[in-house]
N, C-alpha and C positions, 0 to 999 in steps of 0.2 A: 631130451637134452636141449638146452637153450644157451644163448649168449646174451647177457645183459637183459634177461627177462623175455627175449624174443625167441621164438622157435627157429631152429636151424632151417635154412632153405633146402637142405638135403640131409636125410638122416645120417648120423655118424657112421652107422654100419655100412652105408653105401659108399661113403667117402673112404673108409678103411678098405673096403673091398676093391675099389677102383685103384687106390695107391698100391695095394698088395699085388693086384694083377699086373700092373705096369713093372714093379720091381721084380716080380717073378719072371714075367715075360722077357724082360731085358737082362735077366740073370745078374741083377745088381743088388747091393745092400745100401740102404740109406735110411736115415731117420727123417721122415717127412711129416711136417705139421701142416694143416690146412686151416686157414682162418677166413671167415666170411666177414666182409667189411661193408659199411654203408658207402654211398657215393663220396661224401666229403673226406672221409679217412682215406679212401682209395685215391682220390684226386691228390691229396697231400703226399702220399707215398710216391705216386707216379711223378709228381712235380719234383720232389726231393731227389729220387733215385734215378729217374729216367729223363728228367727235364721237360716233361709234358704236363702242362697245367690243366689237366682234365682227367676225369675218372677213366679207368680202363677195366677190362673184364677180368684179367688175371696178371699177377706179377709172381715171379719166383726168384728166390735168393738162395744161394748154396754156399756153405762153408766146407770147403774141401779139407779132409783130414789126412794127414800123412799116414796114419795107420788107423784102421777101423772105418766104420761107414761114414759117409758124408752126412751133413746135417743140412736140411733144407726147409725153408718156409715158403709156402704157397699162399697167396692172398687172392681172394676171389670176391668181386663185387656182384651180388645177386641182382641188383637193380640193372646194371649194365648187361648182365647175362639175360635178364628178362627181355630187354630191348632186342638183343641179338637173336634170341629164340623167336620172337615175333617176326623179325626180318627174315630169318632163314626158315620160318614155318616148321619149327621143331618144338617139342615140349620143353618147359624150363628144366624139368629133370634131366632130360637128354643133354641140354646145353651145359648144365652144371657138371654132369659127369664128364663131358668133353673138356671143360676147363680144369677139373681135377686132373685128368689124364694129361692134358696140355702142360700144366704147371709141373707136373711130376716129371715129364719127359724133359722140360727145360732144366729142371734141377739135376737131371742126370747128364746134362751137357748137350742135349739135342737142340738144334736151331732151325730156323726156316727163313726164307726171304720175306720181306714185307710186300704188301700189295696183292694183286690178283693171282700172282704166280705161287704164292705160298701154299695154296691148295694142291699144287702139283709136287710139292717137296716130299722128300723121303720121310721127314718127321711128320708131316700132315697125314700122309697115307698110313703111317705106323699108328698114329693117334686115332684115326677113324676105324681101324681094325679093332682097337681096344674098345672104343665107344660102342661099335656094333655089337661086341660081345657082352658088354656090360649094360647097355641101356634097355 
């Protein structure tokens, strides 16, 4: 599977498994799409919707449905993820799985504080349990 002639940075089967694990683990239903973007497209999305004129690793948007499952779009920048993986000394695969889980949790309404304390938040601890099981 590829996007615009480029191979996906994470196999589609791994992405589906990660999203499914979070949805089942949280006992929630949602239709979640995951899209991998380059730096420039992610920068534009982040500037437009979050007001930050720089690329980020993951963005999630959710359309809440009055009946039926919510619909969510998760966008991941593999280039930013690669830099984060190097910084944290983890594999790119592990970091990409983390971002799929992270974006899916955000799409379900979970949030965390910014800065150093985010790693102590309930969402972050929940995320890391999924990552450990999946990576």
